[in-house]
N, C-alpha and C positions, 0 to 999 in steps of 0.2 A: 504493500500500500504506500509506504514512504517513497519508494522509487517512482511509482506511478504519479504521485502528487508532485514530486520533484521534477519529473520529466514534463508534466503538464505545465507547471509553473515556469520552467525554463522556456518552453515553447511560447507561452503567452508573452514572457518578457522579451524574447527575441523579436516577436512580431510588433510589439509596442515600440521597441527601440527602432525597428525598421521603419515604422511609420514616422517616428520623430526625425530620424535621419533623412527620410524622404522629403519631409518638409524643409529641412535645412538645405538639401540639395536643390530644391526649387528656388531657394533664396540666393544661393551663392554660385550656382553653375553659370559659366560664361555664355553658354549658348542654350537655346530651347531644346536642341537635340540632346545635349548632355543632361539637362534637367530631366527630360522625359525618360532617358535610359536609366539614370540613377534612381529615379522615383519608382519605376516599375521593378527594377532589380531589388531595391531595398524593401519594397512592400511585399513582393511575392517570394523572394529568396533571401531573407535576411541573414541566414546562417553564413552564407558565403559572401554576400554583398557588403555586410557591415565592415568586416576587416578590410576589404578592398577600398571601401569609401574612406575609412580612416587614414589609409595610406595615400590614395590617389584622388580623393574627392576634393581636397582643398586646392583652390586655384589662386588664392591671394596669400602672399607672405607677409605676416604681421610682425611688428617689433623691430623693423629695420628703419633707420633714420637716413633720409636724404639731405644733403647740404642745401641750405637755402629755404628750408621749410619752417624754421623757427623753433624746432624741437630741441636742437643742440646748439647753444650759443657758440661754443668753441668750434664746432664744425662749420657753422655759418660764417664765423670769422675767417676760417681758413678759405672758404669759398670767396669771400671778399678780397682776400690777399691774391688769390688766383685771378680773379676778375680784373683787379687793378694791374697785375703784372701783364695780363694778356691784352688789355684794352689798346695799348699803343700798336699792337700787331694785328688788330682786327681787320678782317678781310671778308671775302665772299667767294662763291663759286660762280660759274656761268649763269646767266640770267635764267635759263631754263630750270636751274636747280634752286631758284629762290624759295619756292614753297618748302622744299626739303630742308634747306638751310634754316629758314625761319622756324619751322617746326622743331628741328633738332636743338637749336639754340634755346628755345623756350623750355623744352623739356630738360635739357642738360644744364642750362643756366650758364653756359660758357660759350664764347664766340668761336666762329671759324677764324683761324689766324693764318697769316702769311709768314714767310721767313723760315719755313721748315724744310728739312731734308728727309727723304724716305728712301730706304734701300731694301730691295727684295732679298730675302734670305730663303733659299730653296733647299728644302729637305733638312734632315737632322744634322748632318755634319756641318754644313755652313751656318745653320742657326746656332747651334750650341758652341761652335768655335767663336762666333761673334759675341754671344752672351758671356762666355768665359773670359774673353778679352776685356769686356766691359767691367766684369766683376773684379778682375785682376788690377784694373787701373783705377777702381773706385777709391776715393780718398775720404769721403765724408759719410755717405749713407747708401744703403741698397734696399729697395723694396722688391720683393720677389713673391710671385703668386702663381701656383699651378693647380689645376684640377687633380692631376695624378702625379705622384712622385713614387718611384719604385726604389728599393734598395738593391740595385743591380749595377752593372758597370757604369752606365751613364749617371745613375743616381749617386753613386759614390764619387764620380768625377766632379759633379756639381757640388757635392758636399765638401770635397777637398778645397775647391776654389772659395767657397764661402768661409771655411775655417781659416784659410790663409788671409782672406780679407779681414776677418774678425781679429786675427793676430796683429794686424796693422792698426787696429783701433777703429775700424769702420763699423758704424751702427747698422745692424741688419734686422729688418722686420720681414718675416716670412709667413705666408698664409698657404694652407693646403685645405682641400675639401675633405670632409669626413667620409663621404661615400667613395669618391674617386681614389683617395689615398688610404682606404681602410686596411690594406695589406702592408702598409709601411710599418716595419717593426719599431717597437718602443725604443730599442737601443739606438736606432738611427736618429730618432728625434732627440733623445736624451744627450747624445754626443754633441749635437748642435747647441742645445740649450746650455749644456755645461760650459761651452766655449763663450756663452753670452749672446748667442743668436736668439732673438725674440721670435720663436716659432709658435704659431697658434693654428688651431684647426677650426675651420668654418663649419659649425654644427647647426643644422637647421631645426632640430627637434629638441633643443636643450631646455626650453621653458616648460613649466608645469602645464599639463593639459595639452601639450603638443608632441608627445612622445612618438606618435605615429606619423608625424609630418616629415617623411623621409623621401618624398617624391621630388623635392627641390634640390638643385645642385648649384654650387658656385663653379661655373665652367670657365671662368676667366683665366687667361694666361698673360702675365704681365711681369716685366722686369724694368725697374728704373734705377739708374746709378747716378748719384750726385746731382740729379735734376738735369743732367746733360744728355744721357742716352736713354731711350725708351724702346721696349720691345713688346709687340703683341702678335698673336697669331694662333695657329691651330695645334702646335706640338705640345706634348707633355714630356715629363722627365722619366723616360723609360727606354730600355733597349729596343723595344719594338718600334719606337719612333726613329730609331737610327737604322732600321731595316735589318736588325740582327735576329728577329724572330722568324724561323723558317715557316711558321704558320701563315704569315702575311707576305713574306718576301720583301722586296723593295717597298719602302714607305714613302709615298709622295705627299709632301706637305709644304706649307708656306708660312713664313714669319715676316715681320716688318721691323726694320731697325729705324728709329726716328731720332731726329735732333731738332732743336728749335722750341718755340713756345708750346707746341702741342704736347711736349713732354710734361710741362707743368699741368696741363689739363688732365693727363693720365693719372696724376697723383690724387685727384679728387675721388674717383671711384675706389681707389685703394683705401683712402681715409675712411670712406663710408663702410667698407667691408671690415676694416680694422675696428671701428667703433662698435659695430654690431658684435664682433667676436670678443672684444676685450673690455668694452665700455670706456675706452680711452681715445682721445683725439691726438694724433701725433703732431708735433711741432716741426714742420718741414720748411725749408727755404723755398722761396718762390721766384728767385732770380732767373730771368730768361737768358739762355746762352745762345750765341749766334750759330747758325748752321751753314754748311757749305753751299747749299742750293736754296731756292726761294719758292717753295711749293706752298699752296694753300691746303690746310688740313683741319679736320675736326675729329673729336672722339665721339663714338657711339656706344656709351655704356647703357645696359638695360637690365631689367630684372622684374620679378613678379611682385613688385612693391607698390605699384600705382595702377590706376585705372587704364592709363595709356602708356604701355611699355615703349620705351624709346626705340628699341631694335626694330620691331615690325613697322612702327610709324615711320622711321627714317628710311628703311630699305624699300618700303612700298612706294614712297615718294620718289626715290631714285629710279625704281623700275618704271614708274609712270612717266618720268621725265625723259627717258631714253628715246632717241629719235631715229638712230640708224642701226645701232648694234647693242645687244645685251648678252654678254657671256657670263654664265654663272657656274661656279664649281662648289659642290658640297658633297660630303660623304653620305648624307641622308637627305631624302626628299619626301617629306610627309607634310605637304602644305595645308594650311587651313583654306577656306574658300576665298578669303581676301587675297592671299598670296597667289593661289592658283589663277584667280581671275586677273590679277595684275600682270602676271607673266603671259597669260593667253592673250589679253588685250594688247600688250606690247607687240606680240607677233602679228595679231590681226590688223594692226594699224601700219604694218610694213616694216617693223624692226626685225633685224636678224637675231633670233633668239636661239642660243645654244645652251643646253644644260649638260654639264659634265658630271657624271656620276661614276662610282666605282663598279667594275665588273664583278669583283669578288667582295663579299660582305665581311665586316667584322661583327655586326649585330644583324641577325637574320630578320627580325621583325620589320625594322624600317626598310631594309632592302626589298623584302617582299611587298611591303606597302606601296613602294614607288611605282610598281607596275600597274596598280589600279588607276593611276592618273593618266596612263598612256592614251586612252580613247579621247579624252578632252584635249590633251596636248597635241595629239595628231590632228584633231579637227581644227586646231588653231595654227597648225604648221610649225609647231615648236620642235626643234631638233634635240634628240637625246643622244649623247655620246657616252660610251662606257669605257673607262680607263682600263687598259689591259695589263700594264707592266707593274704588277704588284697591287698594293692597296692605296687608293687616293683618299686623303683626309683633309685636304685644304678647303678653306672657306673664303672664296674670292669672288668679287663681282666686278666686271668691267662694263661701264656704260659709255657708249659712243667712243670718242677719242680723247675724252677729257676728265674722266672720273673713275677711280678704282676704290674698292672697299676691301680691306683685308683684316681678318681677326678670328674670333672664335664662334661667330654666329652661323649655325647650320640653317638650312632651309627646311625646318621642320617645326612642328608644334612645340616640342620641348624647348628649343632655343627661343622661340618667339614668346612663350607664355610661362615657362616653369624655371628656366635657368637664369642665373646671373651671367651676362655675356659682356664682351668688350671687343669692339672693332674700331678701326680708324679709316676715315674717308680722305683720300688725297686727290686734289684737283690739279692736274698738270699734264699737258700734252707730252712732255718729256717722260714723266713717270709712267703714264699709261702706255707709251710705246714699249717700255720694259715689261709691263704686265701683258701686253698683247703678245710679245715674243715668247713669254713664258707659257701663255695659253696655247700658242701655235705648237710649241714642243709637246705640250700635253695632248693636244688633238692628234698629233702625229703618232702618239703612243696609245691612241684610242680608236674605237670603231663606232660608226653611227649604228644605233640600235634599231632593231625591227620594231616599229611603232605598233605593229599588230601582235606583239609578243604576248600581251595579256589575253586578247580575244581569241587568238589561235592556240593558246596554251591548253593543256589538258584540264579536265574537270578538277582534279586534285590540286593542280598548281593554282588555278583561279580561286578555288576555295581557300587555300592557304593564304593567298594574297589578300582576299577579302577579310578573313578572320584577323590577319595581322593589321590591316587598316582600321578595323573596328576598335582596336586597343591603341591606336596611334597616340592619344594624349599621354599614355603611360610609357612610351618608348624613350 
């Protein structure tokens, strides 16, 4: 009798909880489709749906403070210092990008600046050689942030450079993501901390009542040394990113080395992340250092902290502004309706749209999901190319002959809505020629894909693709 009553009570409790969570889903879901799906699952199948909702149902990240919002006076003061330092270098992009620039500046609260230099770093060897050189030449401070850090050959090399810098008295503040770097041994962390490196972990579910909030990620990759050199891109600290993992083979990726006032702009998102992680606002210098070339550039930091995420807002405006050419590279293509529509409309109005994706996946769900978008892409005459020579992980956009975006933003729901991301837009005909040449080499190592691959695929393949696409917000 006891167990029968217990079972009946548990069943009633689950269904009541399911109804309550269904009401919450109606209130917080970003789209009507998501609200309906969660509502039905929670009401009809609460046993399995409630745990999933606790992990994946939250679409807004609370407790994070943005500069300029009046919540943290110290952070607002740092933003004022950055704005004052950047104002003499204020610039703009071509007239066709005015909407994108205005939107980005209002969301980020920092201007487009001129007097910047940008250098493409292609693949792991070139990227980490440049980053190591910058660390070795640092005299004052280093800000370093990666989604993934491994205790392998590359991880130990970067650790050695940081320890050497610390022995010279350089102040080092380092951030890693709790999920991405979950396998990093405690001994690795403690060695850095024992040397005086301020190493912290970005934890998304640390607060009471948010223990299940593990679907968010800090996906940013950033290095700043002495306020002179800045680095952003797609690589993490691990041997696979150097092409040393036989599972993936050669690893194709892109980073950006920056000089000029845009480096000071990069310090603001790091301060915001550091404040969330530690409760402290770092006291950084804001002196602008001259750069060899004179490019216009701006930062595009974004995250799930506001109603209007900077990343999709800015990139969608760039896509809508393209007039002749739009080349996009991303390891994952799981767009929401706004991104898919913007890309299709660009092609339909006569823009040459090429989408470069990997032939071989590192994560099967987003790879399968991408094929479900082929029918609409084909109808809009969008070209899809599949990179053949190993795994392609870069996140790059080339618009016409005058604008390029490089950073950590993937063309998927996760980057647009759930991750903290960071990219940089550079407006320069000289620089975009370099990006164009890089893309041309990548296309030479790629093949145009069959745009009927999804429709002509077998039933099992199409079913797998559709099931993968159904869970795209969780990928």
